[in-house]
VOPA-77773 format. One record per residue (C-alpha): residue number from 1; z, y negated, x. Coordinates in nm, 4 decimals. Layout:
// VOPA-77773
R   i        z        y        x
R NUM        Z        Y        X
...
END
This chain:
// VOPA-77773
R   i        z        y        x
R   1   0.0000   0.0000   0.0000
R   2  -0.0976  -0.3436   0.1425
R   3   0.2107  -0.5291   0.2633
R   4   0.0786  -0.8675   0.1455
R   5   0.0713  -0.7354  -0.2122
R   6   0.4456  -0.6617  -0.2053
R   7   0.7548  -0.8826  -0.2296
R   8   1.1317  -0.8231  -0.2421
R   9   1.3170  -1.0207  -0.5095
R  10   1.5992  -1.2539  -0.4045
R  11   1.9411  -1.2553  -0.5701
R  12   1.8580  -1.5149  -0.8382
R  13   1.5443  -1.3261  -0.9377
R  14   1.7327  -0.9952  -0.9593
R  15   1.9933  -1.1621  -1.1826
R  16   1.7180  -1.2988  -1.4062
R  17   1.5605  -0.9530  -1.4218
R  18   1.8948  -0.7969  -1.5172
R  19   1.9359  -1.0584  -1.7906
R  20   1.5927  -0.9746  -1.9360
R  21   1.6577  -0.5995  -1.9318
R  22   2.0070  -0.6436  -2.0759
R  23   1.9117  -0.8718  -2.3652
R  24   1.8790  -0.7251  -2.7127
R  25   1.5305  -0.7046  -2.8637
R  26   1.5004  -0.6209  -3.2305
R  27   1.2544  -0.3557  -3.3401
R  28   1.1831  -0.4297  -3.7053
R  29   1.1145  -0.1547  -3.9539
R  30   0.8680  -0.1692  -4.2402
R  31   1.0020  -0.1830  -4.5927
R  32   1.3663  -0.0803  -4.6206
R  33   1.3942   0.0736  -4.2756
R  34   1.6784  -0.0810  -4.0730
R  35   1.6259  -0.3091  -3.7751
R  36   1.6945  -0.1421  -3.4407
R  37   1.8904  -0.3289  -3.1721
R  38   1.7363  -0.2255  -2.8399
R  39   1.8338  -0.3182  -2.4851
R  40   1.5326  -0.2481  -2.2618
R  41   1.7433  -0.0985  -1.9806
R  42   1.9040   0.1519  -2.2211
R  43   1.5684   0.2364  -2.3764
R  44   1.4165   0.3000  -2.0314
R  45   1.7015   0.5325  -1.9305
R  46   1.6837   0.7392  -2.2470
R  47   1.3047   0.7533  -2.2541
R  48   1.2690   0.8620  -1.8903
R  49   1.5297   1.1334  -1.9461
R  50   1.3285   1.2676  -2.2404
R  51   1.0013   1.2531  -2.0451
R  52   1.1579   1.4549  -1.7634
R  53   1.2804   1.7119  -2.0157
R  54   0.9167   1.7456  -2.1224
R  55   0.8345   1.8234  -1.7555
R  56   0.6233   1.5108  -1.7175
R  57   0.6067   1.3710  -1.3651
R  58   0.6991   0.9996  -1.3509
R  59   0.6005   0.8101  -1.0357
R  60   0.7804   0.4855  -1.1269
R  61   0.8333   0.2414  -1.4125
R  62   0.7648  -0.1308  -1.4010
R  63   0.8012  -0.4620  -1.5797
R  64   0.4588  -0.6185  -1.6263
R  65   0.2750  -0.9244  -1.7552
R  66   0.4299  -1.2505  -1.8743
R  67   0.7857  -1.1141  -1.8534
R  68   0.7450  -1.0329  -1.4833
R  69   0.5913  -1.3787  -1.4323
R  70   0.8942  -1.5317  -1.6063
R  71   1.1313  -1.3544  -1.3652
R  72   0.9342  -1.4655  -1.0575
R  73   0.8802  -1.8263  -1.1680
R  74   1.2411  -1.9367  -1.1233
R  75   1.1985  -2.1973  -0.8495
R  76   0.9432  -2.3892  -1.0529
R  77   1.0803  -2.7099  -1.2073
R  78   0.8945  -2.6120  -1.5259
R  79   1.0740  -2.2748  -1.5454
R  80   1.2858  -2.3733  -1.8477
R  81   0.9624  -2.4292  -2.0437
R  82   0.8070  -2.1014  -1.9258
R  83   0.8571  -1.8259  -2.1795
R  84   0.7359  -1.4728  -2.2252
R  85   0.6046  -1.2989  -2.5332
R  86   0.5837  -0.9206  -2.5401
R  87   0.8067  -0.7125  -2.3156
R  88   0.5522  -0.5060  -2.1201
R  89   0.6728  -0.1843  -1.9566
R  90   0.4475   0.0431  -1.7513
R  91   0.5316   0.4071  -1.6829
R  92   0.3109   0.5517  -1.4100
R  93   0.2947   0.9138  -1.5163
R  94   0.0847   1.2251  -1.4712
R  95  -0.1211   1.2859  -1.7874
R  96  -0.3305   1.5952  -1.7272
R  97  -0.4155   1.6946  -2.0833
R  98  -0.4037   1.5836  -2.4464
R  99  -0.0789   1.7774  -2.4869
R 100   0.0817   1.5448  -2.2310
R 101  -0.0103   1.2465  -2.4483
R 102   0.1596   1.4167  -2.7433
R 103   0.4707   1.4766  -2.5315
R 104   0.4806   1.1061  -2.4470
R 105   0.4471   1.0074  -2.8127
R 106   0.7190   1.2512  -2.9215
R 107   0.9527   1.1263  -2.6477
R 108   0.9108   0.7632  -2.7565
R 109   0.9782   0.8447  -3.1226
R 110   1.2823   1.0560  -3.0351
R 111   1.4173   0.7711  -2.8226
R 112   1.3701   0.5291  -3.1121
R 113   1.5693   0.7661  -3.3290
R 114   1.8635   0.7349  -3.0883
R 115   1.8822   0.3628  -3.1711
R 116   1.9142   0.4085  -3.5472
R 117   2.2385   0.2632  -3.6897
R 118   2.5272   0.5100  -3.7112
R 119   2.5274   0.5079  -4.0919
R 120   2.1664   0.6321  -4.1074
R 121   2.1256   1.0087  -4.1394
R 122   1.8979   1.1194  -3.8561
R 123   1.8475   1.4567  -4.0212
R 124   1.6257   1.2898  -4.2785
R 125   1.4166   1.1183  -4.0107
R 126   1.1116   1.2772  -3.8502
R 127   0.8759   1.1622  -3.5778
R 128   0.6123   1.0849  -3.8398
R 129   0.8614   0.8705  -4.0329
R 130   0.9639   0.6762  -3.7215
R 131   0.5987   0.6230  -3.6349
R 132   0.5171   0.4785  -3.9764
R 133   0.8287   0.2603  -3.9761
R 134   0.8447   0.1113  -3.6269
R 135   0.5172   0.1538  -3.4361
R 136   0.2906  -0.1511  -3.4507
R 137  -0.0068   0.0123  -3.2813
R 138  -0.0930   0.3177  -3.0772
R 139  -0.3871   0.3345  -2.8353
R 140  -0.5237   0.6163  -2.6210
R 141  -0.7941   0.5542  -2.3586
R 142  -0.9544   0.8446  -2.1736
R 143  -1.2722   0.8192  -1.9657
R 144  -1.3819   0.8569  -1.6040
R 145  -1.1942   0.5475  -1.4862
R 146  -0.9128   0.5111  -1.7373
R 147  -0.6522   0.7563  -1.8579
R 148  -0.3620   0.5862  -2.0322
R 149  -0.1947   0.5217  -2.3652
R 150  -0.0133   0.2305  -2.5278
R 151   0.2627   0.2391  -2.7887
R 152   0.3685  -0.0994  -2.9283
R 153   0.6984  -0.1369  -3.1157
R 154   0.7133  -0.3998  -3.3898
R 155   0.8999  -0.7295  -3.3621
R 156   0.8345  -0.9784  -3.6420
R 157   0.8896  -1.2764  -3.4092
R 158   0.6083  -1.1606  -3.1786
R 159   0.8266  -1.0203  -2.8979
R 160   0.6956  -0.6658  -2.9260
R 161   0.7970  -0.3929  -2.6835
R 162   0.4730  -0.2704  -2.5253
R 163   0.5051   0.0735  -2.3636
R 164   0.2093   0.1669  -2.1453
R 165   0.1840   0.5168  -1.9963
R 166  -0.0680   0.5129  -1.7135
R 167  -0.2282   0.7984  -1.5256
R 168  -0.5188   0.5823  -1.4073
R 169  -0.6443   0.2348  -1.5006
R 170  -0.9443   0.0538  -1.3555
R 171  -0.8448  -0.3000  -1.4570
R 172  -0.4719  -0.3790  -1.4298
R 173  -0.4665  -0.7568  -1.4848
R 174  -0.6533  -1.0466  -1.6427
R 175  -0.5546  -1.3442  -1.4244
R 176  -0.3542  -1.3828  -1.1048
R 177  -0.0589  -1.5361  -1.2915
R 178  -0.0098  -1.2208  -1.5019
R 179  -0.0805  -0.9719  -1.2225
R 180   0.2835  -0.9176  -1.1252
R 181   0.4583  -0.5841  -1.1644
R 182   0.8298  -0.5416  -1.0848
R 183   0.9483  -0.1915  -0.9964
R 184   1.2634  -0.1171  -1.1965
R 185   1.3786   0.2131  -1.0469
R 186   1.6221   0.0676  -0.7925
R 187   1.7875  -0.1702  -1.0414
R 188   1.8386   0.1036  -1.3024
R 189   1.9847   0.3387  -1.0394
R 190   2.2126   0.0620  -0.9072
R 191   2.3479  -0.0019  -1.2567
R 192   2.4199   0.3687  -1.2997
R 193   2.5983   0.3994  -0.9641
R 194   2.7844   0.0672  -0.9780
R 195   2.8727   0.0707  -1.3464
R 196   3.1975  -0.1263  -1.3095
R 197   3.0893  -0.3521  -1.0231
R 198   2.9049  -0.6775  -1.0854
R 199   2.6253  -0.7923  -0.8601
R 200   2.6952  -1.0660  -0.6077
R 201   2.4901  -1.2500  -0.3435
R 202   2.6129  -0.9920  -0.0923
R 203   2.5791  -0.6863  -0.3169
R 204   2.2642  -0.6362  -0.5207
R 205   1.9804  -0.3812  -0.5225
R 206   1.6559  -0.4215  -0.3308
R 207   1.3940  -0.4708  -0.6026
R 208   1.0248  -0.4766  -0.5136
R 209   0.7426  -0.6575  -0.6908
R 210   0.3681  -0.6182  -0.6526
R 211   0.0685  -0.8356  -0.7347
R 212  -0.2189  -0.6129  -0.8445
R 213  -0.4441  -0.9198  -0.8094
R 214  -0.4083  -0.8972  -0.4315
R 215  -0.2143  -1.1375  -0.2110
R 216   0.1314  -1.1825  -0.3663
R 217   0.2046  -1.5283  -0.2265
R 218  -0.1360  -1.6553  -0.3370
R 219  -0.0775  -1.5257  -0.6902
R 220   0.2709  -1.6793  -0.7033
R 221   0.1327  -2.0098  -0.5733
R 222  -0.1083  -2.0042  -0.8688
R 223   0.1823  -1.9316  -1.1051
R 224   0.4080  -2.2081  -0.9767
R 225   0.1290  -2.4667  -0.9590
R 226  -0.0274  -2.3710  -1.2935
R 227  -0.3635  -2.2628  -1.1534
R 228  -0.6121  -2.0180  -1.3074
R 229  -0.7782  -1.7549  -1.0887
R 230  -0.9292  -1.4153  -1.1602
R 231  -1.1808  -1.1615  -1.0338
R 232  -1.4693  -1.0022  -1.2245
R 233  -1.3760  -1.1272  -1.5748
R 234  -1.6597  -0.9221  -1.7261
R 235  -1.4439  -0.6134  -1.6567
R 236  -1.1622  -0.7392  -1.8816
R 237  -1.1713  -0.6253  -2.2437
R 238  -1.2645  -0.9339  -2.4408
R 239  -1.3460  -1.1036  -2.1111
R 240  -1.0004  -1.2577  -2.0895
R 241  -1.1269  -1.5406  -2.3103
R 242  -0.8188  -1.5544  -2.5352
R 243  -0.5808  -1.5558  -2.2375
R 244  -0.7927  -1.8093  -2.0467
R 245  -0.7786  -2.0564  -2.3358
R 246  -0.4047  -1.9919  -2.3708
R 247  -0.3567  -2.0916  -2.0067
R 248  -0.5653  -2.4071  -2.0601
R 249  -0.3505  -2.4817  -2.3643
R 250  -0.0400  -2.4647  -2.1411
R 251  -0.1997  -2.7152  -1.9005
R 252  -0.3071  -2.4624  -1.6375
R 253  -0.6174  -2.5690  -1.4468
R 254  -0.8967  -2.3606  -1.2854
R 255  -0.8299  -2.3172  -0.9147
R 256  -1.1959  -2.3965  -0.8382
R 257  -1.5273  -2.4779  -1.0027
R 258  -1.6183  -2.1118  -0.9605
R 259  -1.3614  -2.0202  -1.2269
R 260  -1.5199  -2.2670  -1.4697
R 261  -1.8545  -2.1029  -1.4012
R 262  -1.6979  -1.7687  -1.4965
R 263  -1.6437  -1.8934  -1.8519
R 264  -1.9871  -1.7655  -1.9519
R 265  -1.8924  -1.4127  -1.8379
R 266  -1.5697  -1.4315  -2.0397
R 267  -1.7619  -1.5426  -2.3478
R 268  -2.0287  -1.2754  -2.3024
R 269  -1.7747  -0.9955  -2.2753
R 270  -1.5851  -1.1300  -2.5771
R 271  -1.8984  -1.1120  -2.7944
R 272  -1.9831  -0.7658  -2.6602
R 273  -1.6407  -0.6310  -2.7611
R 274  -1.6182  -0.8254  -3.0911
R 275  -1.9698  -0.8315  -3.2298
R 276  -1.9261  -0.9881  -3.5751
R 277  -1.7350  -1.2836  -3.7161
R 278  -1.4764  -1.0769  -3.9128
R 279  -1.3711  -0.8809  -3.6019
R 280  -1.3614  -1.2039  -3.3985
R 281  -1.1426  -1.3708  -3.6601
R 282  -0.9115  -1.0693  -3.6812
R 283  -0.8692  -1.0662  -3.3024
R 284  -0.8059  -1.4402  -3.2941
R 285  -0.5503  -1.4389  -3.5770
R 286  -0.3592  -1.1514  -3.4180
R 287  -0.3553  -1.3330  -3.0859
R 288  -0.2247  -1.6525  -3.2461
R 289   0.0502  -1.4591  -3.4219
R 290   0.1734  -1.2677  -3.1177
R 291   0.1464  -1.5291  -2.8415
R 292   0.3837  -1.8101  -2.9389
R 293   0.1084  -2.0080  -3.1142
R 294   0.2659  -2.0292  -3.4602
R 295   0.3627  -2.3934  -3.3991
R 296   0.1009  -2.6163  -3.5641
R 297   0.0510  -2.8454  -3.2649
R 298   0.0072  -2.5547  -3.0233
R 299  -0.2237  -2.3704  -3.2623
R 300  -0.4429  -2.6765  -3.3184
R 301  -0.4680  -2.7452  -2.9451
R 302  -0.5484  -2.3809  -2.8688
R 303  -0.8220  -2.3542  -3.1329
R 304  -0.9778  -2.6814  -3.0190
R 305  -0.9911  -2.5588  -2.6587
R 306  -1.1362  -2.2225  -2.7643
R 307  -1.4035  -2.3985  -2.9722
R 308  -1.5030  -2.6190  -2.6779
R 309  -1.5230  -2.3285  -2.4312
R 310  -1.7391  -2.1165  -2.6634
R 311  -1.9614  -2.4128  -2.7527
R 312  -2.0441  -2.5034  -2.3932
R 313  -2.0298  -2.1633  -2.2172
R 314  -2.1844  -1.9103  -2.4568
R 315  -2.5278  -1.8015  -2.3338
R 316  -2.5572  -1.4526  -2.4843
R 317  -2.5984  -1.5411  -2.8551
R 318  -2.8707  -1.6779  -3.0773
R 319  -2.8004  -2.0312  -3.1933
R 320  -2.7099  -1.9336  -3.5493
R 321  -2.4749  -1.6579  -3.4263
R 322  -2.2851  -1.9027  -3.2106
R 323  -2.2650  -2.1492  -3.4994
R 324  -2.1132  -1.8797  -3.7216
R 325  -1.8329  -1.8213  -3.4716
R 326  -1.7802  -2.1939  -3.4202
R 327  -1.7647  -2.2431  -3.7983
R 328  -1.4975  -1.9733  -3.8232
R 329  -1.2880  -2.1406  -3.5515
R 330  -1.3359  -2.4833  -3.7115
R 331  -1.2218  -2.3420  -4.0443
R 332  -0.9029  -2.2021  -3.8867
R 333  -0.8459  -2.5332  -3.7081
R 334  -0.8823  -2.7340  -4.0290
R 335  -0.6333  -2.5084  -4.2062
R 336  -0.3575  -2.5867  -3.9548
R 337  -0.2628  -2.9171  -4.1195
R 338  -0.4002  -2.8485  -4.4687
R 339  -0.1603  -2.8351  -4.7669
R 340  -0.0532  -2.4919  -4.8849
R 341  -0.2864  -2.5075  -5.1880
R 342  -0.5926  -2.5461  -4.9635
R 343  -0.7395  -2.2207  -5.0924
R 344  -0.7635  -2.3554  -5.4470
R 345  -0.9767  -2.6632  -5.3719
R 346  -1.3034  -2.6812  -5.5702
R 347  -1.6017  -2.8194  -5.3818
R 348  -1.9091  -2.9646  -5.5582
R 349  -2.2512  -2.9453  -5.3989
R 350  -2.5549  -3.1590  -5.4703
R 351  -2.8872  -3.0043  -5.3728
R 352  -3.1878  -3.2376  -5.3358
R 353  -3.4953  -3.1581  -5.5519
R 354  -3.7154  -3.0560  -5.2592
R 355  -3.4735  -2.7685  -5.1833
R 356  -3.5123  -2.5975  -5.5235
R 357  -3.8195  -2.3932  -5.4413
R 358  -3.6725  -2.3026  -5.1021
R 359  -3.3467  -2.1674  -5.2467
R 360  -3.5308  -1.9798  -5.5204
R 361  -3.7555  -1.8049  -5.2702
R 362  -3.4869  -1.7271  -5.0123
R 363  -3.1905  -1.6259  -5.2199
R 364  -3.0808  -1.3505  -4.9762
R 365  -3.0588  -1.5647  -4.6628
R 366  -2.7245  -1.5052  -4.4816
R 367  -2.4958  -1.8004  -4.4092
R 368  -2.1427  -1.8103  -4.2660
R 369  -1.9130  -1.7499  -4.5620
R 370  -1.6547  -2.0054  -4.4625
R 371  -1.8687  -2.3148  -4.5188
R 372  -2.1608  -2.2375  -4.7454
R 373  -2.2381  -2.1630  -5.1077
R 374  -2.5217  -1.9297  -5.1984
R 375  -2.7635  -1.9544  -5.4938
R 376  -2.6327  -1.7624  -5.7925
R 377  -2.9147  -1.7962  -6.0469
R 378  -3.2015  -2.0190  -6.1582
R 379  -2.9755  -2.2440  -6.3664
R 380  -2.8896  -2.4449  -6.0567
R 381  -2.5394  -2.2957  -6.0211
R 382  -2.3799  -2.2137  -5.6881
R 383  -2.1009  -1.9635  -5.6315
R 384  -1.8570  -2.0692  -5.3609
R 385  -1.8080  -1.7977  -5.1005
R 386  -1.5087  -1.8035  -4.8689
R 387  -1.1347  -1.7487  -4.8726
R 388  -1.0764  -1.8848  -5.2254
R 389  -0.8641  -1.6607  -5.4448
R 390  -1.0989  -1.7017  -5.7426
R 391  -1.4622  -1.8053  -5.6934
R 392  -1.5370  -2.1340  -5.8640
R 393  -1.8817  -2.2330  -5.9909
R 394  -2.0060  -2.5818  -5.9106
R 395  -2.3040  -2.7185  -6.1071
R 396  -2.5407  -2.9907  -6.0024
R 397  -2.8141  -3.1803  -6.1779
R 398  -3.1124  -3.3753  -6.0490
END
């Protein structure tokens, strides 16, 4: 392993890491299922014990993503304003067959069951029940270059616990500032051995961190100076476009003009992975919900930045296809400060006389549904198409 990729945490960083792992994260259940109070360090201990009982070989387990960046960003004067969203945990594990994936899934669900409140009868709970109640999403990727699975546990405030079980993964990061991985083995073992002894500046475990981007100090310089850098963005699912705009929204700046030139690759990959407007909107809305963008000001700023990047850097779409996506983003942006009864507004259209023959002859032309009405019949009536609860009919006369 390259030495310049590695770093040993100082005392303050280890304390911050212990605080993150010792804080309670709620896992919310659907319907009437109770909320689980989970400390990450306890969950890790119990899960690894169950994986070992299943005879699965674990290389190490790590803290990843924005949470690791939060731990390592302590000397920055802006640290108090730097937050993390999901708690990302990576378990590097040997997954030889599909049965190993099932063992991982069963181990996670059994561990969740251990955190049920005492008054809940566990005899009535099954793995299937726990899955339906507490798992937000489950992903399995197997191909020549990737062999891993993801299990995400639901938190209604957006701080989901993301458990990633990795045998192999081609692309491990999006940008340098989220490329950090902190190895947790030594801290967990220290807590087990020194259960009644608190850490001090002279007594604390040696905890290693790695930047999978490459040079650790370069990546941390980017983090502390709010700079954006990446490599081969076309390899990132979705091109990293959502994350890139999120960094711009938080006043990060491209480290060089080369990064700005990469915007077109990010846009191209985004439209390859999300080919139609509904899937693009679904992806965008989920991202807004789970990445601390519920605040109106932040949401408006983010959507405006995303609109500008797509408008100026998209080269892989026909003009009308790009306009459809831009219309969708504009619609979401306009809704940020609209009153709650926005969906019940009736809009009246006036069509000039010279358009009559055109609309009669081309009544099946497709338009983006968010902003257009389509001809309904020859009586000059238009049906409004969009997100209205009940379609309204607007008449015009010439």
